[in-house]
C-alpha positions in Angstrom: 200.2 78.4 209.4 202.2 76.2 211.4 205.4 75.9 209.1 206.9 76.5 205.5 206.2 73.4 203.4 207.9 73.7 200.6 209.1 76.2 197.7 208.0 75.8 193.9 210.0 77.4 191.4 209.2 76.8 187.7 211.7 75.5 185.0 211.4 75.0 181.3 214.0 72.0 181.4 214.1 69.7 184.2 216.8 67.7 183.4 219.1 70.9 183.2 217.4 72.5 186.3 218.1 69.2 188.2 221.8 69.2 187.3 222.4 72.7 188.1 220.6 72.4 191.7 222.4 69.0 192.5 225.7 69.8 190.9 226.4 73.4 190.9 224.4 74.4 194.2 225.5 71.1 195.8 222.0 70.3 197.0 221.0 66.7 197.6 218.0 65.0 195.6 214.8 64.9 198.0 212.5 63.1 195.3 212.2 62.8 191.6 209.1 62.6 190.2 210.2 63.5 186.6 207.5 61.6 184.7 204.7 63.9 186.9 207.0 67.2 186.2 208.6 67.7 189.6 211.7 67.3 191.2 212.7 68.1 194.8 216.0 69.1 196.2 217.0 69.2 200.0 218.5 72.3 201.7 220.4 71.0 204.4 218.6 69.2 207.1 215.6 71.5 206.7 212.0 69.6 205.9 210.7 72.1 203.0 212.3 71.4 199.9 212.7 73.3 196.8 210.3 71.5 194.3 211.1 72.3 190.6 208.1 72.2 188.7 208.4 71.8 184.7 206.4 74.3 183.0 205.7 71.6 180.1 203.7 69.8 182.4 202.5 72.9 184.6 202.4 75.7 182.2 200.8 78.1 184.5 203.0 77.4 187.3 204.9 80.8 189.2 207.4 80.9 192.0 205.1 79.8 195.1 205.8 79.2 198.8 203.3 76.9 200.2 202.7 76.7 204.2 201.5 73.5 206.4 198.2 73.8 208.2 196.5 71.5 210.2 193.4 71.0 207.7 193.4 72.5 204.3 189.5 72.6 203.9 189.1 74.6 207.6 191.7 76.9 206.6 190.4 77.5 203.2 187.1 78.5 204.5 188.6 80.7 207.0 190.5 82.6 204.3 187.7 82.9 201.9 185.7 84.5 204.7 188.6 86.8 205.0 188.2 87.7 201.5 191.0 85.6 199.8 190.5 84.6 196.4 191.7 80.9 195.5 192.9 79.7 192.2 190.8 76.5 192.7 188.9 74.2 194.8 191.2 72.2 197.5 192.5 69.1 195.8 194.3 65.9 196.8 198.1 65.4 196.8 200.5 62.3 197.5 200.4 63.4 201.2 197.2 64.9 202.0 195.0 68.3 200.5 196.5 71.7 199.1 195.2 74.8 197.3 196.9 77.6 196.0 196.0 81.4 196.0 197.6 84.8 195.6 198.4 87.8 197.9 197.0 91.1 196.9 200.5 91.8 195.2 200.3 88.4 192.9 202.9 86.3 194.7 201.7 82.9 194.5 201.2 80.9 197.7 199.3 77.7 199.0 198.6 75.4 202.0 198.6 71.9 202.4 198.0 69.3 205.0 199.2 65.9 205.8 195.7 64.2 206.3 196.0 61.0 204.4 
């Protein structure tokens, strides 16, 4: 794992969540893909963002931490060999590839790369 990528937080009202994170917490908007069910807010000068996921678009969303890796497919295979059970196969996202899994306590984690 190279670094944190993003932190995902499920919300059931994206408009209210966006207002809360911007107006109450004072975080700036990093991107707004409301039509796709996601809004990201920036924390200071950090590259990782908090991504608000609309549970109407993502009904199985759970709080999650994603990590950046050099290559999702390589890390996926390596972790599978160590017994990690993934929630699905690696898939393309706007910046590369990603896949999610849960740790042995049920916490959601993910890995992503920037290979597009």
